[in-house]
C-alpha positions in Angstrom: -34.6 -207.0 26.6 -34.8 -205.5 23.0 -37.8 -207.6 22.3 -39.6 -206.3 25.4 -38.7 -202.7 24.5 -40.1 -203.3 21.0 -43.3 -204.5 22.5 -43.6 -201.5 24.8 -43.0 -199.2 21.9 -45.8 -200.9 19.9 -48.0 -200.8 22.9 -47.6 -197.0 23.2 -48.5 -196.5 19.6 -51.5 -198.7 20.0 -52.5 -196.9 23.1 -52.4 -193.6 21.2 -54.6 -195.0 18.5 -57.1 -196.2 21.2 -57.2 -192.7 22.8 -57.9 -191.1 19.4 -60.5 -193.6 18.5 -62.3 -193.5 21.8 -62.4 -189.7 21.7 -63.8 -189.6 18.2 -66.4 -192.2 19.0 -67.6 -190.4 22.1 -67.9 -187.2 20.1 -70.1 -188.9 17.6 -72.6 -190.0 20.3 -75.7 -187.8 20.6 -76.0 -185.3 23.4 -73.3 -183.7 25.5 -72.6 -183.1 29.3 -74.1 -179.6 29.2 -77.5 -180.8 27.9 -77.6 -183.4 30.7 -76.6 -180.9 33.4 -79.2 -178.4 32.1 -81.9 -181.1 32.0 -81.2 -181.9 35.7 -81.3 -178.2 36.5 -84.7 -177.9 34.9 -83.5 -175.6 32.1 -81.1 -172.7 31.6 -80.7 -169.6 29.5 -78.8 -169.6 26.2 -76.1 -167.4 27.7 -75.6 -169.8 30.7 -75.5 -172.8 28.3 -72.8 -171.0 26.1 -70.8 -170.2 29.3 -70.9 -173.8 30.5 -69.8 -175.1 27.1 -66.9 -172.6 27.0 -66.0 -173.6 30.6 -65.8 -177.3 29.7 -64.1 -176.6 26.4 -66.9 -177.9 24.3 -67.1 -174.8 22.1 -63.8 -175.6 20.4 -63.5 -177.7 17.2 -63.2 -181.4 17.7 -59.7 -181.6 16.4 -58.5 -178.9 18.8 -60.3 -180.7 21.7 -58.5 -183.9 20.8 -55.0 -182.2 20.7 -55.7 -180.6 24.0 -56.8 -183.9 25.6 -53.7 -185.8 24.3 -51.5 -183.0 25.6 -53.1 -183.3 29.0 -52.8 -187.1 29.1 -49.1 -186.8 28.4 -48.7 -184.7 31.6 -50.9 -187.1 33.6 -53.9 -184.8 33.6 -57.1 -186.8 32.8 -59.4 -183.9 33.3 -62.2 -183.1 35.8 -65.4 -185.0 36.1 -68.4 -183.0 35.1 -70.8 -185.0 37.3 -68.7 -186.1 40.3 -66.9 -182.8 40.6 -63.4 -184.2 41.3 -60.3 -185.1 39.2 -60.8 -188.2 36.9 -57.6 -189.7 38.0 -58.6 -189.7 41.7 -62.0 -191.3 40.8 -60.3 -194.1 38.8 -57.7 -194.8 41.5 -60.6 -195.1 44.0 -62.5 -197.6 41.9 -59.7 -199.5 40.2 -58.8 -201.8 43.1 -62.4 -203.1 43.4 -62.5 -203.9 39.7 -59.1 -205.6 39.7 -60.1 -207.7 42.7 -63.3 -208.8 40.9 -61.7 -209.5 37.5 -58.7 -211.4 38.9 -60.9 -213.5 41.2 -63.3 -214.3 38.4 -60.4 -215.1 36.0 -58.6 -217.4 38.5 -61.8 -219.2 39.3 -62.7 -219.7 35.7 -59.3 -220.9 34.7 -58.9 -223.4 37.6 -62.4 -224.8 37.4 -62.6 -224.8 33.6 -59.2 -226.4 33.2 -59.9 -229.1 35.8 -63.3 -229.9 34.3 -61.7 -230.2 30.8 -58.8 -232.4 32.1 -61.0 -234.9 33.8 -63.6 -235.0 31.0 -60.7 -235.6 28.5 -59.5 -238.7 30.4 -62.9 -240.3 29.7 -64.3 -238.6 26.6 -67.5 -240.8 26.6 -68.1 -240.7 30.3 -70.8 -239.0 32.3 -68.5 -236.1 33.3 -67.6 -235.4 29.7 -71.3 -235.1 28.8 -71.9 -232.9 31.8 -69.1 -230.6 30.8 -70.5 -230.4 27.3 -74.0 -229.5 28.5 -72.7 -227.1 31.2 -70.5 -225.3 28.6 -73.5 -224.8 26.2 -75.7 -223.5 29.0 -73.0 -221.3 30.6 -71.9 -219.9 27.3 -75.4 -219.1 26.1 -76.6 -217.5 29.4 -76.1 -213.7 29.4 -74.0 -212.6 32.4 -76.6 -210.2 33.6 -79.2 -212.9 33.6 -77.0 -215.2 35.6 -76.4 -212.3 38.1 -80.2 -211.7 38.4 -80.9 -215.4 39.0 -78.2 -215.5 41.7 -79.8 -212.4 43.2 -83.2 -214.1 43.4 -81.9 -217.4 44.8 -79.5 -215.9 47.4 -81.6 -212.9 48.4 -85.0 -214.4 48.8 -84.7 -218.2 48.8 -81.4 -218.9 50.5 -80.1 -215.6 52.0 -76.5 -216.8 52.4 -74.5 -214.1 50.6 -74.8 -210.3 50.5 -76.3 -209.1 47.2 -75.1 -205.5 47.0 -72.0 -203.5 47.6 -68.5 -204.4 48.6 -68.7 -204.4 52.4 -71.1 -203.6 55.2 -71.9 -200.0 55.9 -71.0 -200.3 59.6 -67.6 -201.7 58.9 -65.6 -204.2 60.9 -63.4 -203.6 64.0 -60.6 -205.9 62.9 -58.7 -206.2 59.6 -59.5 -209.9 59.2 -63.1 -209.1 59.8 -62.9 -206.5 57.0 -61.2 -209.0 54.7 -63.8 -211.7 55.3 -66.6 -209.1 54.7 -65.1 -208.2 51.3 -64.7 -211.8 50.3 -68.2 -212.6 51.5 -69.6 -209.8 49.2 -67.3 -210.9 46.4 -68.7 -214.4 46.0 -71.8 -213.7 43.9 -70.2 -211.1 41.6 -67.1 -213.3 41.0 -69.2 -216.4 40.3 -71.4 -214.5 37.9 -68.5 -213.1 36.0 -66.7 -216.4 35.9 -69.6 -218.5 34.8 -69.4 -217.9 31.1 -65.6 -218.3 31.1 -65.7 -221.5 33.1 -67.7 -222.9 30.2 -65.2 -221.6 27.6 -62.1 -222.9 29.4 -63.6 -226.3 30.1 -64.4 -226.9 26.4 -61.1 -225.5 25.3 -59.0 -227.5 27.7 -61.0 -230.6 27.0 -60.3 -230.3 23.3 -56.6 -229.5 23.9 -56.1 -232.3 26.3 -57.8 -234.8 24.0 -55.3 -233.8 21.3 -52.3 -234.0 23.6 -53.3 -237.3 25.2 -53.3 -238.9 21.8 -49.7 -237.8 21.1 -46.8 -240.3 20.7 -44.9 -239.0 23.6 -47.9 -239.6 25.9 -48.2 -243.2 24.7 -44.4 -243.6 25.3 -44.8 -242.2 28.8 -47.6 -244.7 29.5 -45.6 -247.5 28.0 -42.8 -246.8 30.5 -45.2 -247.5 33.3 -45.7 -244.0 34.6 -48.8 -243.4 36.6 -51.8 -241.8 34.9 -51.6 -238.8 37.3 -48.0 -238.2 36.3 -48.8 -238.6 32.6 -51.7 -236.2 32.7 -50.4 -233.5 35.1 -46.6 -233.9 34.6 -46.5 -234.3 30.8 -49.8 -233.5 29.0 -51.0 -230.5 31.0 -48.1 -228.2 30.1 -48.8 -228.5 26.4 -52.6 -228.6 27.0 -52.4 -225.2 28.7 -51.1 -223.3 25.8 -54.5 -222.6 24.1 -55.9 -221.8 27.5 -53.2 -219.2 28.2 -53.8 -217.7 24.7 -57.5 -217.4 25.4 -56.8 -215.7 28.7 -55.0 -212.9 26.9 -57.7 -212.6 24.3 -60.6 -212.5 26.7 -59.1 -210.2 29.3 -60.8 -207.2 27.6 -64.1 -209.1 27.6 -63.8 -209.6 31.3 -63.8 -205.8 31.8 -66.8 -205.5 29.5 -68.6 -208.2 31.5 -67.6 -206.4 34.7 -69.7 -203.4 33.7 -72.8 -205.5 33.8 -71.9 -207.5 36.9 -70.9 -204.4 38.9 -74.2 -202.7 37.8 -76.3 -205.7 38.9 -74.5 -206.2 42.3 -73.8 -202.5 42.8 -70.1 -203.3 43.0 -68.1 -200.0 43.4 -65.7 -200.5 40.6 -64.8 -199.1 37.2 -67.7 -200.9 35.6 -70.2 -199.2 37.8 -68.4 -195.9 37.3 -68.5 -196.3 33.5 -72.2 -197.0 33.6 -72.9 -193.9 35.6 -70.6 -191.8 33.3 -72.5 -193.0 30.2 -75.8 -192.0 31.7 -74.5 -188.5 32.6 -72.4 -188.0 29.5 -69.4 -187.5 31.7 -66.9 -187.7 28.9 -63.6 -187.1 30.8 -64.4 -189.9 33.3 -65.5 -192.3 30.5 -62.3 -191.6 28.5 -60.2 -192.1 31.6 -61.8 -195.5 32.3 -61.3 -196.6 28.7 -57.7 -195.4 28.8 -56.9 -197.4 32.0 -58.8 -200.4 30.7 -56.7 -200.4 27.5 -53.5 -200.3 29.6 -54.7 -203.3 31.7 -55.6 -205.3 28.6 -52.2 -204.5 27.0 -50.3 -205.5 30.1 -52.3 -208.8 30.2 -51.4 -209.5 26.6 -47.7 -208.9 27.2 -47.7 -211.1 30.3 -49.5 -213.8 28.4 -46.9 -213.7 25.7 -44.1 -213.9 28.3 -45.9 -216.9 30.0 -45.6 -219.0 26.8 -41.9 -219.4 27.4 -42.5 -220.6 31.0 -45.2 -223.1 30.1 -43.5 -224.5 27.0 -39.7 -224.0 27.0 -39.6 -224.8 23.3 -41.3 -221.5 22.5 -38.8 -219.5 24.5 -35.9 -221.6 23.0 -37.0 -220.8 19.5 -37.2 -217.1 20.3 -33.8 -217.0 21.8 -32.4 -219.0 18.9 -34.0 -216.5 16.4 -32.5 -213.6 18.3 -28.9 -215.0 18.2 -26.7 -213.0 15.8 -25.8 -214.5 12.5 -22.5 -216.5 12.6 -22.6 -216.9 16.4 -21.9 -220.4 17.6 -24.7 -222.2 19.5 
């Protein structure tokens, strides 16, 4: 418990640093929301521009704007969207479930497919499957995620119109709950496959290298010498140690998944935080963009904490070493 409290305390400090850095970086960007709004209006007088800047608090010094923003965040107030004309927190809560659904689905798909491809290719390093995994990894890692999305759009919109290519569900809706669930899953296929493509390549290469190292260990040779089946050796003994680098990469790449979701949601018009961030950048909607970055940072930190806690479940030796280190001096084992 003290270790978890320590982690939460450090996460709060890191979150505060992220808030300050994001705020300052956005202030350094050219333009402001008032100039965008005035441009859409076709122009405005100097008095009206000054009044709008005062209304949005943009006439104050940057350091004072930062202190006011941090104070509001501490009370749960993330501001008011300049463009969407509603509270930022309401906007984010409306879009957050769609992004979480997309990211988690893509992550699970990438981990399962990538790990299985790596395991089976590691069993026969010089086989056809191993060479296929190598080529697939190079192509998947090199292809930009937006290019993959556009190719899938072309294939499944004009050549094989099997999946929907835009939105999260049909406009008309469905009469039953299972019809609505199937509709959402049907729309989810192409965005999730697009976002997972690059990470399938990463996890397949990583798990292949890790399993090759583990399968050459002494305890694996001992297990085989005892007459255990190859399936039990691979999935019962080697896989647990081989998953440690994969779990580490999951924690490190969780933030990259959200970055990739911005492009994927834009290509497929998926109504999530990525699409909202793209629209906020175009309109210089600073409160909305800062709120998105804040919640994204929280999700990444939670993923890193869960990844760290998962080490002890995957490899009991790690959790055992931590518990032993935490034992008071002089205490009997």
